[in-house]
CHARMM-style PDB file with segment names, atoms N, HN, CA, C and O in Angstrom:
ATOM      1  N   ILE     1      -3.423 -10.280 -13.342  1.00  0.00      PROA
ATOM      2  CA  ILE     1      -4.502 -10.595 -12.450  1.00  0.00      PROA
ATOM      3  C   ILE     1      -5.237 -11.858 -12.882  1.00  0.00      PROA
ATOM      4  O   ILE     1      -5.663 -12.642 -12.034  1.00  0.00      PROA
ATOM      5  N   GLU     2      -5.389 -12.062 -14.160  1.00  0.00      PROA
ATOM      6  HN  GLU     2      -5.042 -11.425 -14.848  1.00  0.00      PROA
ATOM      7  CA  GLU     2      -6.104 -13.253 -14.655  1.00  0.00      PROA
ATOM      8  C   GLU     2      -5.348 -14.529 -14.240  1.00  0.00      PROA
ATOM      9  O   GLU     2      -6.006 -15.535 -13.976  1.00  0.00      PROA
ATOM     10  N   ARG     3      -4.035 -14.546 -14.169  1.00  0.00      PROA
ATOM     11  HN  ARG     3      -3.500 -13.729 -14.383  1.00  0.00      PROA
ATOM     12  CA  ARG     3      -3.265 -15.776 -13.862  1.00  0.00      PROA
ATOM     13  C   ARG     3      -2.903 -15.855 -12.368  1.00  0.00      PROA
ATOM     14  O   ARG     3      -2.793 -16.957 -11.831  1.00  0.00      PROA
ATOM     15  N   VAL     4      -2.724 -14.758 -11.712  1.00  0.00      PROA
ATOM     16  HN  VAL     4      -2.813 -13.862 -12.149  1.00  0.00      PROA
ATOM     17  CA  VAL     4      -2.327 -14.808 -10.311  1.00  0.00      PROA
ATOM     18  C   VAL     4      -3.491 -14.555  -9.398  1.00  0.00      PROA
ATOM     19  O   VAL     4      -3.568 -15.136  -8.315  1.00  0.00      PROA
ATOM     20  N   GLY     5      -4.407 -13.695  -9.812  1.00  0.00      PROA
ATOM     21  HN  GLY     5      -4.345 -13.223 -10.692  1.00  0.00      PROA
ATOM     22  CA  GLY     5      -5.542 -13.290  -9.002  1.00  0.00      PROA
ATOM     23  C   GLY     5      -5.144 -12.246  -8.013  1.00  0.00      PROA
ATOM     24  O   GLY     5      -3.964 -11.926  -7.869  1.00  0.00      PROA
ATOM     25  N   ILE     6      -6.127 -11.707  -7.326  1.00  0.00      PROA
ATOM     26  HN  ILE     6      -7.085 -11.966  -7.444  1.00  0.00      PROA
ATOM     27  CA  ILE     6      -5.868 -10.767  -6.281  1.00  0.00      PROA
ATOM     28  C   ILE     6      -5.285 -11.451  -5.046  1.00  0.00      PROA
ATOM     29  O   ILE     6      -4.451 -10.881  -4.342  1.00  0.00      PROA
ATOM     30  N   SER     7      -5.726 -12.658  -4.798  1.00  0.00      PROA
ATOM     31  HN  SER     7      -6.403 -13.122  -5.370  1.00  0.00      PROA
ATOM     32  CA  SER     7      -5.264 -13.446  -3.670  1.00  0.00      PROA
ATOM     33  C   SER     7      -4.643 -14.768  -4.239  1.00  0.00      PROA
ATOM     34  O   SER     7      -5.369 -15.700  -4.585  1.00  0.00      PROA
ATOM     35  N   PRO     8      -3.314 -14.819  -4.322  1.00  0.00      PROA
ATOM     36  CA  PRO     8      -2.679 -15.989  -4.901  1.00  0.00      PROA
ATOM     37  C   PRO     8      -2.913 -17.243  -4.099  1.00  0.00      PROA
ATOM     38  O   PRO     8      -3.314 -17.172  -2.937  1.00  0.00      PROA
ATOM     39  N   VAL     9      -2.662 -18.419  -4.716  1.00  0.00      PROA
ATOM     40  HN  VAL     9      -2.337 -18.477  -5.660  1.00  0.00      PROA
ATOM     41  CA  VAL     9      -2.796 -19.695  -4.033  1.00  0.00      PROA
ATOM     42  C   VAL     9      -1.928 -19.647  -2.734  1.00  0.00      PROA
ATOM     43  O   VAL     9      -0.767 -19.239  -2.775  1.00  0.00      PROA
ATOM     44  N   GLY    10      -2.499 -20.057  -1.624  1.00  0.00      PROA
ATOM     45  HN  GLY    10      -3.442 -20.388  -1.591  1.00  0.00      PROA
ATOM     46  CA  GLY    10      -1.753 -20.046  -0.365  1.00  0.00      PROA
ATOM     47  C   GLY    10      -2.117 -18.862   0.500  1.00  0.00      PROA
ATOM     48  O   GLY    10      -1.786 -18.850   1.685  1.00  0.00      PROA
ATOM     49  N   SER    11      -2.779 -17.874  -0.046  1.00  0.00      PROA
ATOM     50  HN  SER    11      -3.047 -17.884  -1.009  1.00  0.00      PROA
ATOM     51  CA  SER    11      -3.175 -16.675   0.691  1.00  0.00      PROA
ATOM     52  C   SER    11      -4.280 -17.043   1.680  1.00  0.00      PROA
ATOM     53  O   SER    11      -5.146 -17.877   1.416  1.00  0.00      PROA
ATOM     54  N   ILE    12      -4.202 -16.364   2.855  1.00  0.00      PROA
ATOM     55  HN  ILE    12      -3.499 -15.686   3.070  1.00  0.00      PROA
ATOM     56  CA  ILE    12      -5.248 -16.485   3.874  1.00  0.00      PROA
ATOM     57  C   ILE    12      -6.155 -15.275   3.686  1.00  0.00      PROA
ATOM     58  O   ILE    12      -5.674 -14.145   3.608  1.00  0.00      PROA
ATOM     59  N   VAL    13      -7.426 -15.497   3.616  1.00  0.00      PROA
ATOM     60  HN  VAL    13      -7.817 -16.415   3.679  1.00  0.00      PROA
ATOM     61  CA  VAL    13      -8.400 -14.446   3.352  1.00  0.00      PROA
ATOM     62  C   VAL    13      -9.604 -14.506   4.302  1.00  0.00      PROA
ATOM     63  O   VAL    13      -9.947 -15.573   4.812  1.00  0.00      PROA
ATOM     64  N   SER    14     -10.232 -13.369   4.531  1.00  0.00      PROA
ATOM     65  HN  SER    14      -9.954 -12.502   4.117  1.00  0.00      PROA
ATOM     66  CA  SER    14     -11.444 -13.261   5.287  1.00  0.00      PROA
ATOM     67  C   SER    14     -12.601 -13.293   4.282  1.00  0.00      PROA
ATOM     68  O   SER    14     -12.517 -12.666   3.226  1.00  0.00      PROA
ATOM     69  N   LEU    15     -13.653 -14.001   4.595  1.00  0.00      PROA
ATOM     70  HN  LEU    15     -13.721 -14.510   5.453  1.00  0.00      PROA
ATOM     71  CA  LEU    15     -14.835 -14.096   3.761  1.00  0.00      PROA
ATOM     72  C   LEU    15     -15.955 -13.245   4.268  1.00  0.00      PROA
ATOM     73  O   LEU    15     -15.961 -12.861   5.438  1.00  0.00      PROA
ATOM     74  N   SER    16     -16.887 -12.945   3.438  1.00  0.00      PROA
ATOM     75  HN  SER    16     -16.882 -13.257   2.488  1.00  0.00      PROA
ATOM     76  CA  SER    16     -18.033 -12.100   3.830  1.00  0.00      PROA
ATOM     77  C   SER    16     -18.940 -12.785   4.893  1.00  0.00      PROA
ATOM     78  O   SER    16     -19.688 -12.102   5.592  1.00  0.00      PROA
ATOM     79  N   ASN    17     -18.872 -14.131   5.013  1.00  0.00      PROA
ATOM     80  HN  ASN    17     -18.264 -14.687   4.445  1.00  0.00      PROA
ATOM     81  CA  ASN    17     -19.615 -14.810   6.047  1.00  0.00      PROA
ATOM     82  C   ASN    17     -18.854 -14.930   7.328  1.00  0.00      PROA
ATOM     83  O   ASN    17     -19.246 -15.699   8.206  1.00  0.00      PROA
ATOM     84  N   LYS    18     -17.807 -14.215   7.464  1.00  0.00      PROA
ATOM     85  HN  LYS    18     -17.489 -13.591   6.751  1.00  0.00      PROA
ATOM     86  CA  LYS    18     -16.927 -14.119   8.671  1.00  0.00      PROA
ATOM     87  C   LYS    18     -16.009 -15.353   8.860  1.00  0.00      PROA
ATOM     88  O   LYS    18     -15.312 -15.451   9.870  1.00  0.00      PROA
ATOM     89  N   ASN    19     -16.009 -16.257   7.923  1.00  0.00      PROA
ATOM     90  HN  ASN    19     -16.575 -16.177   7.103  1.00  0.00      PROA
ATOM     91  CA  ASN    19     -15.067 -17.397   8.000  1.00  0.00      PROA
ATOM     92  C   ASN    19     -13.650 -16.914   7.504  1.00  0.00      PROA
ATOM     93  O   ASN    19     -13.516 -15.931   6.776  1.00  0.00      PROA
ATOM     94  N   THR    20     -12.656 -17.650   7.937  1.00  0.00      PROA
ATOM     95  HN  THR    20     -12.765 -18.449   8.528  1.00  0.00      PROA
ATOM     96  CA  THR    20     -11.286 -17.403   7.438  1.00  0.00      PROA
ATOM     97  C   THR    20     -10.927 -18.612   6.585  1.00  0.00      PROA
ATOM     98  O   THR    20     -11.196 -19.747   6.978  1.00  0.00      PROA
ATOM     99  N   ALA    21     -10.327 -18.385   5.430  1.00  0.00      PROA
ATOM    100  HN  ALA    21     -10.108 -17.463   5.111  1.00  0.00      PROA
ATOM    101  CA  ALA    21     -10.063 -19.454   4.476  1.00  0.00      PROA
ATOM    102  C   ALA    21      -8.686 -19.280   3.850  1.00  0.00      PROA
ATOM    103  O   ALA    21      -8.077 -18.214   3.947  1.00  0.00      PROA
ATOM    104  N   GLN    22      -8.196 -20.354   3.199  1.00  0.00      PROA
ATOM    105  HN  GLN    22      -8.690 -21.220   3.120  1.00  0.00      PROA
ATOM    106  CA  GLN    22      -6.963 -20.322   2.459  1.00  0.00      PROA
ATOM    107  C   GLN    22      -7.293 -20.584   0.999  1.00  0.00      PROA
ATOM    108  O   GLN    22      -8.053 -21.498   0.680  1.00  0.00      PROA
ATOM    109  N   VAL    23      -6.737 -19.803   0.142  1.00  0.00      PROA
ATOM    110  HN  VAL    23      -6.119 -19.060   0.401  1.00  0.00      PROA
ATOM    111  CA  VAL    23      -6.968 -19.970  -1.311  1.00  0.00      PROA
ATOM    112  C   VAL    23      -6.180 -21.231  -1.760  1.00  0.00      PROA
ATOM    113  O   VAL    23      -4.966 -21.332  -1.583  1.00  0.00      PROA
ATOM    114  N   ILE    24      -6.945 -22.188  -2.353  1.00  0.00      PROA
ATOM    115  HN  ILE    24      -7.931 -22.106  -2.497  1.00  0.00      PROA
ATOM    116  CA  ILE    24      -6.293 -23.455  -2.780  1.00  0.00      PROA
ATOM    117  C   ILE    24      -6.274 -23.591  -4.288  1.00  0.00      PROA
ATOM    118  O   ILE    24      -5.516 -24.405  -4.814  1.00  0.00      PROA
ATOM    119  N   ARG    25      -7.064 -22.838  -4.989  1.00  0.00      PROA
ATOM    120  HN  ARG    25      -7.681 -22.176  -4.562  1.00  0.00      PROA
ATOM    121  CA  ARG    25      -7.051 -22.892  -6.464  1.00  0.00      PROA
ATOM    122  C   ARG    25      -7.663 -21.675  -7.039  1.00  0.00      PROA
ATOM    123  O   ARG    25      -8.651 -21.170  -6.507  1.00  0.00      PROA
ATOM    124  N   LEU    26      -7.100 -21.165  -8.140  1.00  0.00      PROA
ATOM    125  HN  LEU    26      -6.297 -21.575  -8.572  1.00  0.00      PROA
ATOM    126  CA  LEU    26      -7.695 -20.038  -8.851  1.00  0.00      PROA
ATOM    127  C   LEU    26      -8.677 -20.539  -9.914  1.00  0.00      PROA
ATOM    128  O   LEU    26      -8.485 -21.632 -10.448  1.00  0.00      PROA
ATOM    129  N   ASN    27      -9.683 -19.799 -10.224  1.00  0.00      PROA
ATOM    130  HN  ASN    27      -9.839 -18.912  -9.791  1.00  0.00      PROA
ATOM    131  CA  ASN    27     -10.611 -20.117 -11.284  1.00  0.00      PROA
ATOM    132  C   ASN    27     -10.235 -19.315 -12.530  1.00  0.00      PROA
ATOM    133  O   ASN    27     -10.246 -18.084 -12.514  1.00  0.00      PROA
ATOM    134  N   ALA    28      -9.905 -20.021 -13.599  1.00  0.00      PROA
ATOM    135  HN  ALA    28      -9.896 -21.021 -13.612  1.00  0.00      PROA
ATOM    136  CA  ALA    28      -9.531 -19.390 -14.855  1.00  0.00      PROA
ATOM    137  C   ALA    28     -10.693 -18.512 -15.332  1.00  0.00      PROA
ATOM    138  O   ALA    28     -11.844 -18.946 -15.358  1.00  0.00      PROA
ATOM    139  N   GLY    29     -10.372 -17.277 -15.706  1.00  0.00      PROA
ATOM    140  HN  GLY    29      -9.437 -16.924 -15.684  1.00  0.00      PROA
ATOM    141  CA  GLY    29     -11.403 -16.347 -16.200  1.00  0.00      PROA
ATOM    142  C   GLY    29     -12.158 -15.664 -15.107  1.00  0.00      PROA
ATOM    143  O   GLY    29     -12.930 -14.757 -15.417  1.00  0.00      PROA
ATOM    144  N   CYS    30     -12.010 -16.016 -13.848  1.00  0.00      PROA
ATOM    145  HN  CYS    30     -11.383 -16.753 -13.596  1.00  0.00      PROA
ATOM    146  CA  CYS    30     -12.751 -15.408 -12.749  1.00  0.00      PROA
ATOM    147  C   CYS    30     -11.807 -15.254 -11.573  1.00  0.00      PROA
ATOM    148  O   CYS    30     -11.997 -15.933 -10.563  1.00  0.00      PROA
ATOM    149  N   PRO    31     -10.792 -14.391 -11.653  1.00  0.00      PROA
ATOM    150  CA  PRO    31      -9.733 -14.283 -10.666  1.00  0.00      PROA
ATOM    151  C   PRO    31     -10.181 -13.856  -9.270  1.00  0.00      PROA
ATOM    152  O   PRO    31      -9.486 -14.121  -8.290  1.00  0.00      PROA
ATOM    153  N   LEU    32     -11.342 -13.192  -9.173  1.00  0.00      PROA
ATOM    154  HN  LEU    32     -11.906 -12.976  -9.969  1.00  0.00      PROA
ATOM    155  CA  LEU    32     -11.817 -12.722  -7.913  1.00  0.00      PROA
ATOM    156  C   LEU    32     -12.652 -13.792  -7.145  1.00  0.00      PROA
ATOM    157  O   LEU    32     -13.095 -13.552  -6.022  1.00  0.00      PROA
ATOM    158  N   ARG    33     -12.844 -14.927  -7.755  1.00  0.00      PROA
ATOM    159  HN  ARG    33     -12.483 -15.121  -8.667  1.00  0.00      PROA
ATOM    160  CA  ARG    33     -13.742 -15.966  -7.206  1.00  0.00      PROA
ATOM    161  C   ARG    33     -12.932 -17.356  -7.183  1.00  0.00      PROA
ATOM    162  O   ARG    33     -13.240 -18.275  -7.943  1.00  0.00      PROA
ATOM    163  N   PRO    34     -11.928 -17.444  -6.305  1.00  0.00      PROA
ATOM    164  CA  PRO    34     -11.100 -18.661  -6.275  1.00  0.00      PROA
ATOM    165  C   PRO    34     -11.854 -19.790  -5.486  1.00  0.00      PROA
ATOM    166  O   PRO    34     -12.948 -19.603  -4.953  1.00  0.00      PROA
ATOM    167  N   VAL    35     -11.195 -20.935  -5.463  1.00  0.00      PROA
ATOM    168  HN  VAL    35     -10.306 -21.087  -5.896  1.00  0.00      PROA
ATOM    169  CA  VAL    35     -11.653 -22.026  -4.581  1.00  0.00      PROA
ATOM    170  C   VAL    35     -10.828 -21.858  -3.309  1.00  0.00      PROA
ATOM    171  O   VAL    35      -9.606 -21.717  -3.344  1.00  0.00      PROA
ATOM    172  N   VAL    36     -11.555 -21.879  -2.164  1.00  0.00      PROA
ATOM    173  HN  VAL    36     -12.548 -21.994  -2.136  1.00  0.00      PROA
ATOM    174  CA  VAL    36     -10.901 -21.679  -0.871  1.00  0.00      PROA
ATOM    175  C   VAL    36     -11.204 -22.914   0.037  1.00  0.00      PROA
ATOM    176  O   VAL    36     -12.142 -23.673  -0.203  1.00  0.00      PROA
ATOM    177  N   LYS    37     -10.378 -23.066   1.068  1.00  0.00      PROA
ATOM    178  HN  LYS    37      -9.616 -22.449   1.263  1.00  0.00      PROA
ATOM    179  CA  LYS    37     -10.586 -24.072   2.094  1.00  0.00      PROA
ATOM    180  C   LYS    37     -10.816 -23.292   3.401  1.00  0.00      PROA
ATOM    181  O   LYS    37      -9.967 -22.512   3.834  1.00  0.00      PROA
ATOM    182  N   VAL    38     -12.011 -23.529   4.029  1.00  0.00      PROA
ATOM    183  HN  VAL    38     -12.700 -24.163   3.677  1.00  0.00      PROA
ATOM    184  CA  VAL    38     -12.325 -22.823   5.274  1.00  0.00      PROA
ATOM    185  C   VAL    38     -11.423 -23.410   6.361  1.00  0.00      PROA
ATOM    186  O   VAL    38     -11.409 -24.623   6.567  1.00  0.00      PROA
ATOM    187  N   ILE    39     -10.669 -22.549   7.059  1.00  0.00      PROA
ATOM    188  HN  ILE    39     -10.681 -21.564   6.892  1.00  0.00      PROA
ATOM    189  CA  ILE    39      -9.790 -22.987   8.121  1.00  0.00      PROA
ATOM    190  C   ILE    39     -10.264 -22.531   9.508  1.00  0.00      PROA
ATOM    191  O   ILE    39      -9.874 -23.119  10.516  1.00  0.00      PROA
ATOM    192  N   TYR    40     -11.078 -21.518   9.562  1.00  0.00      PROA
ATOM    193  HN  TYR    40     -11.395 -21.040   8.743  1.00  0.00      PROA
ATOM    194  CA  TYR    40     -11.715 -21.099  10.818  1.00  0.00      PROA
ATOM    195  C   TYR    40     -13.167 -20.649  10.502  1.00  0.00      PROA
ATOM    196  O   TYR    40     -13.434 -19.996   9.493  1.00  0.00      PROA
ATOM    197  N   ASP    41     -14.069 -21.024  11.396  1.00  0.00      PROA
ATOM    198  HN  ASP    41     -13.853 -21.555  12.216  1.00  0.00      PROA
ATOM    199  CA  ASP    41     -15.444 -20.545  11.190  1.00  0.00      PROA
ATOM    200  C   ASP    41     -15.580 -19.122  11.715  1.00  0.00      PROA
ATOM    201  O   ASP    41     -14.596 -18.470  12.065  1.00  0.00      PROA
ATOM    202  N   SER    42     -16.819 -18.663  11.758  1.00  0.00      PROA
ATOM    203  HN  SER    42     -17.618 -19.193  11.473  1.00  0.00      PROA
ATOM    204  CA  SER    42     -17.072 -17.274  12.105  1.00  0.00      PROA
ATOM    205  C   SER    42     -16.741 -16.934  13.585  1.00  0.00      PROA
ATOM    206  O   SER    42     -16.643 -15.759  13.942  1.00  0.00      PROA
ATOM    207  N   VAL    43     -16.578 -17.927  14.405  1.00  0.00      PROA
ATOM    208  HN  VAL    43     -16.658 -18.881  14.115  1.00  0.00      PROA
ATOM    209  CA  VAL    43     -16.208 -17.678  15.816  1.00  0.00      PROA
ATOM    210  C   VAL    43     -14.786 -18.114  16.107  1.00  0.00      PROA
ATOM    211  O   VAL    43     -14.371 -18.146  17.265  1.00  0.00      PROA
ATOM    212  N   GLY    44     -14.036 -18.448  15.073  1.00  0.00      PROA
ATOM    213  HN  GLY    44     -14.373 -18.422  14.132  1.00  0.00      PROA
ATOM    214  CA  GLY    44     -12.621 -18.790  15.278  1.00  0.00      PROA
ATOM    215  C   GLY    44     -12.325 -20.239  15.555  1.00  0.00      PROA
ATOM    216  O   GLY    44     -11.198 -20.556  15.935  1.00  0.00      PROA
ATOM    217  N   ARG    45     -13.277 -21.145  15.385  1.00  0.00      PROA
ATOM    218  HN  ARG    45     -14.193 -20.888  15.076  1.00  0.00      PROA
ATOM    219  CA  ARG    45     -13.029 -22.571  15.605  1.00  0.00      PROA
ATOM    220  C   ARG    45     -12.637 -23.212  14.283  1.00  0.00      PROA
ATOM    221  O   ARG    45     -13.104 -22.810  13.218  1.00  0.00      PROA
ATOM    222  N   ARG    46     -11.778 -24.209  14.370  1.00  0.00      PROA
ATOM    223  HN  ARG    46     -11.399 -24.536  15.235  1.00  0.00      PROA
ATOM    224  CA  ARG    46     -11.366 -24.974  13.205  1.00  0.00      PROA
ATOM    225  C   ARG    46     -12.544 -25.938  12.883  1.00  0.00      PROA
ATOM    226  O   ARG    46     -13.062 -26.587  13.792  1.00  0.00      PROA
ATOM    227  N   PRO    47     -12.952 -26.031  11.654  1.00  0.00      PROA
ATOM    228  CA  PRO    47     -14.016 -26.991  11.301  1.00  0.00      PROA
ATOM    229  C   PRO    47     -13.530 -28.409  11.468  1.00  0.00      PROA
ATOM    230  O   PRO    47     -12.350 -28.694  11.267  1.00  0.00      PROA
ATOM    231  N   ASP    48     -14.470 -29.341  11.851  1.00  0.00      PROA
ATOM    232  HN  ASP    48     -15.429 -29.109  12.014  1.00  0.00      PROA
ATOM    233  CA  ASP    48     -14.121 -30.743  11.995  1.00  0.00      PROA
ATOM    234  C   ASP    48     -13.637 -31.291  10.702  1.00  0.00      PROA
ATOM    235  O   ASP    48     -12.656 -32.035  10.672  1.00  0.00      PROA
ATOM    236  N   LYS    49     -14.314 -30.937   9.590  1.00  0.00      PROA
ATOM    237  HN  LYS    49     -15.110 -30.333   9.614  1.00  0.00      PROA
ATOM    238  CA  LYS    49     -13.957 -31.361   8.244  1.00  0.00      PROA
ATOM    239  C   LYS    49     -13.739 -30.104   7.423  1.00  0.00      PROA
ATOM    240  O   LYS    49     -14.716 -29.470   7.025  1.00  0.00      PROA
ATOM    241  N   PRO    50     -12.483 -29.710   7.148  1.00  0.00      PROA
ATOM    242  CA  PRO    50     -12.274 -28.543   6.336  1.00  0.00      PROA
ATOM    243  C   PRO    50     -12.905 -28.713   4.942  1.00  0.00      PROA
ATOM    244  O   PRO    50     -12.659 -29.705   4.255  1.00  0.00      PROA
ATOM    245  N   GLU    51     -13.692 -27.761   4.554  1.00  0.00      PROA
ATOM    246  HN  GLU    51     -13.891 -26.955   5.112  1.00  0.00      PROA
ATOM    247  CA  GLU    51     -14.392 -27.903   3.276  1.00  0.00      PROA
ATOM    248  C   GLU    51     -13.841 -26.948   2.245  1.00  0.00      PROA
ATOM    249  O   GLU    51     -13.453 -25.822   2.557  1.00  0.00      PROA
ATOM    250  N   ALA    52     -13.811 -27.424   0.988  1.00  0.00      PROA
ATOM    251  HN  ALA    52     -14.126 -28.339   0.735  1.00  0.00      PROA
ATOM    252  CA  ALA    52     -13.427 -26.573  -0.134  1.00  0.00      PROA
ATOM    253  C   ALA    52     -14.695 -25.857  -0.580  1.00  0.00      PROA
ATOM    254  O   ALA    52     -15.769 -26.454  -0.645  1.00  0.00      PROA
ATOM    255  N   LEU    53     -14.557 -24.583  -0.883  1.00  0.00      PROA
ATOM    256  HN  LEU    53     -13.685 -24.098  -0.830  1.00  0.00      PROA
ATOM    257  CA  LEU    53     -15.677 -23.750  -1.278  1.00  0.00      PROA
ATOM    258  C   LEU    53     -15.320 -23.019  -2.547  1.00  0.00      PROA
ATOM    259  O   LEU    53     -14.404 -22.196  -2.546  1.00  0.00      PROA
ATOM    260  N   ASP    54     -16.012 -23.295  -3.620  1.00  0.00      PROA
ATOM    261  HN  ASP    54     -16.756 -23.963  -3.620  1.00  0.00      PROA
ATOM    262  CA  ASP    54     -15.768 -22.654  -4.893  1.00  0.00      PROA
ATOM    263  C   ASP    54     -16.608 -21.383  -4.950  1.00  0.00      PROA
ATOM    264  O   ASP    54     -17.834 -21.441  -5.043  1.00  0.00      PROA
ATOM    265  N   LEU    55     -15.945 -20.251  -4.895  1.00  0.00      PROA
ATOM    266  HN  LEU    55     -14.949 -20.204  -4.820  1.00  0.00      PROA
ATOM    267  CA  LEU    55     -16.692 -18.951  -4.811  1.00  0.00      PROA
ATOM    268  C   LEU    55     -17.427 -18.639  -6.130  1.00  0.00      PROA
ATOM    269  O   LEU    55     -18.283 -17.754  -6.148  1.00  0.00      PROA
ATOM    270  N   THR    56     -17.128 -19.313  -7.185  1.00  0.00      PROA
ATOM    271  HN  THR    56     -16.433 -20.032  -7.171  1.00  0.00      PROA
ATOM    272  CA  THR    56     -17.894 -19.095  -8.443  1.00  0.00      PROA
ATOM    273  C   THR    56     -19.308 -19.765  -8.295  1.00  0.00      PROA
ATOM    274  O   THR    56     -20.236 -19.407  -9.020  1.00  0.00      PROA
ATOM    275  N   ASP    57     -19.449 -20.704  -7.381  1.00  0.00      PROA
ATOM    276  HN  ASP    57     -18.695 -20.995  -6.792  1.00  0.00      PROA
ATOM    277  CA  ASP    57     -20.723 -21.379  -7.147  1.00  0.00      PROA
ATOM    278  C   ASP    57     -21.478 -20.748  -5.963  1.00  0.00      PROA
ATOM    279  O   ASP    57     -22.637 -21.084  -5.718  1.00  0.00      PROA
ATOM    280  N   ASN    58     -20.833 -19.853  -5.245  1.00  0.00      PROA
ATOM    281  HN  ASN    58     -19.892 -19.580  -5.443  1.00  0.00      PROA
ATOM    282  CA  ASN    58     -21.411 -19.253  -4.049  1.00  0.00      PROA
ATOM    283  C   ASN    58     -21.314 -17.732  -4.156  1.00  0.00      PROA
ATOM    284  O   ASN    58     -20.451 -17.121  -3.525  1.00  0.00      PROA
ATOM    285  N   PHE    59     -22.183 -17.124  -4.942  1.00  0.00      PROA
ATOM    286  HN  PHE    59     -22.884 -17.620  -5.455  1.00  0.00      PROA
ATOM    287  CA  PHE    59     -22.079 -15.674  -5.206  1.00  0.00      PROA
ATOM    288  C   PHE    59     -22.434 -14.824  -3.996  1.00  0.00      PROA
ATOM    289  O   PHE    59     -22.152 -13.626  -3.989  1.00  0.00      PROA
ATOM    290  N   ASN    60     -23.042 -15.407  -2.977  1.00  0.00      PROA
ATOM    291  HN  ASN    60     -23.271 -16.381  -2.982  1.00  0.00      PROA
ATOM    292  CA  ASN    60     -23.368 -14.645  -1.784  1.00  0.00      PROA
ATOM    293  C   ASN    60     -22.187 -14.543  -0.813  1.00  0.00      PROA
ATOM    294  O   ASN    60     -22.222 -13.807   0.172  1.00  0.00      PROA
ATOM    295  N   ILE    61     -21.136 -15.318  -1.136  1.00  0.00      PROA
ATOM    296  HN  ILE    61     -21.108 -15.916  -1.937  1.00  0.00      PROA
ATOM    297  CA  ILE    61     -19.888 -15.243  -0.306  1.00  0.00      PROA
ATOM    298  C   ILE    61     -18.773 -14.670  -1.145  1.00  0.00      PROA
ATOM    299  O   ILE    61     -18.628 -15.061  -2.304  1.00  0.00      PROA
ATOM    300  N   PHE    62     -17.990 -13.775  -0.624  1.00  0.00      PROA
ATOM    301  HN  PHE    62     -18.107 -13.458   0.317  1.00  0.00      PROA
ATOM    302  CA  PHE    62     -16.906 -13.197  -1.325  1.00  0.00      PROA
ATOM    303  C   PHE    62     -15.781 -12.819  -0.397  1.00  0.00      PROA
ATOM    304  O   PHE    62     -15.976 -12.760   0.818  1.00  0.00      PROA
ATOM    305  N   ILE    63     -14.601 -12.559  -0.941  1.00  0.00      PROA
ATOM    306  HN  ILE    63     -14.442 -12.606  -1.927  1.00  0.00      PROA
ATOM    307  CA  ILE    63     -13.445 -12.212  -0.124  1.00  0.00      PROA
ATOM    308  C   ILE    63     -13.535 -10.752   0.243  1.00  0.00      PROA
ATOM    309  O   ILE    63     -13.730  -9.874  -0.597  1.00  0.00      PROA
ATOM    310  N   THR    64     -13.383 -10.529   1.532  1.00  0.00      PROA
ATOM    311  HN  THR    64     -13.224 -11.243   2.215  1.00  0.00      PROA
ATOM    312  CA  THR    64     -13.483  -9.106   2.022  1.00  0.00      PROA
ATOM    313  C   THR    64     -12.077  -8.569   2.331  1.00  0.00      PROA
ATOM    314  O   THR    64     -11.871  -7.357   2.270  1.00  0.00      PROA
ATOM    315  N   CYS    65     -11.103  -9.433   2.661  1.00  0.00      PROA
ATOM    316  HN  CYS    65     -11.270 -10.418   2.710  1.00  0.00      PROA
ATOM    317  CA  CYS    65      -9.772  -8.929   3.019  1.00  0.00      PROA
ATOM    318  C   CYS    65      -8.786 -10.043   2.847  1.00  0.00      PROA
ATOM    319  O   CYS    65      -9.085 -11.186   3.194  1.00  0.00      PROA
ATOM    320  N   GLY    66      -7.618  -9.753   2.322  1.00  0.00      PROA
ATOM    321  HN  GLY    66      -7.375  -8.825   2.039  1.00  0.00      PROA
ATOM    322  CA  GLY    66      -6.509 -10.693   2.288  1.00  0.00      PROA
ATOM    323  C   GLY    66      -5.669 -10.510   3.472  1.00  0.00      PROA
ATOM    324  O   GLY    66      -5.495  -9.384   3.937  1.00  0.00      PROA
ATOM    325  N   MET    67      -5.113 -11.606   4.010  1.00  0.00      PROA
ATOM    326  HN  MET    67      -5.254 -12.521   3.632  1.00  0.00      PROA
ATOM    327  CA  MET    67      -4.309 -11.481   5.233  1.00  0.00      PROA
ATOM    328  C   MET    67      -2.853 -11.868   4.997  1.00  0.00      PROA
ATOM    329  O   MET    67      -2.042 -11.764   5.917  1.00  0.00      PROA
ATOM    330  N   GLY    68      -2.492 -12.318   3.771  1.00  0.00      PROA
ATOM    331  HN  GLY    68      -3.151 -12.403   3.024  1.00  0.00      PROA
ATOM    332  CA  GLY    68      -1.154 -12.712   3.513  1.00  0.00      PROA
ATOM    333  C   GLY    68      -1.078 -14.169   3.095  1.00  0.00      PROA
ATOM    334  O   GLY    68      -2.082 -14.855   2.902  1.00  0.00      PROA
ATOM    335  N   ILE    69       0.177 -14.605   2.965  1.00  0.00      PROA
ATOM    336  HN  ILE    69       0.992 -14.048   3.122  1.00  0.00      PROA
ATOM    337  CA  ILE    69       0.404 -15.960   2.571  1.00  0.00      PROA
ATOM    338  C   ILE    69       0.519 -16.844   3.831  1.00  0.00      PROA
ATOM    339  O   ILE    69       1.195 -16.493   4.798  1.00  0.00      PROA
ATOM    340  N   GLY    70      -0.167 -18.006   3.782  1.00  0.00      PROA
ATOM    341  HN  GLY    70      -0.716 -18.292   2.996  1.00  0.00      PROA
ATOM    342  CA  GLY    70      -0.187 -18.915   4.905  1.00  0.00      PROA
ATOM    343  C   GLY    70       0.879 -19.966   4.861  1.00  0.00      PROA
ATOM    344  OT1 GLY    70       0.963 -20.799   5.764  1.00  0.00      PROA
TER     345      GLY     70
END
């Protein structure tokens, strides 16, 4: 789990803020809080500028569900 995480790089995940994101990097020592790229907002629109979101810096946002490899 420490090296692969619950959601491996490339996985598509749902976030607690209703956004959909892709895992782009794992955080060493914190496998449940990877860096993700938001690919759909809460209403299903693609963002104009996809943003990277480090979940170790955003404790109010977390992964609620994994959807598979993108």
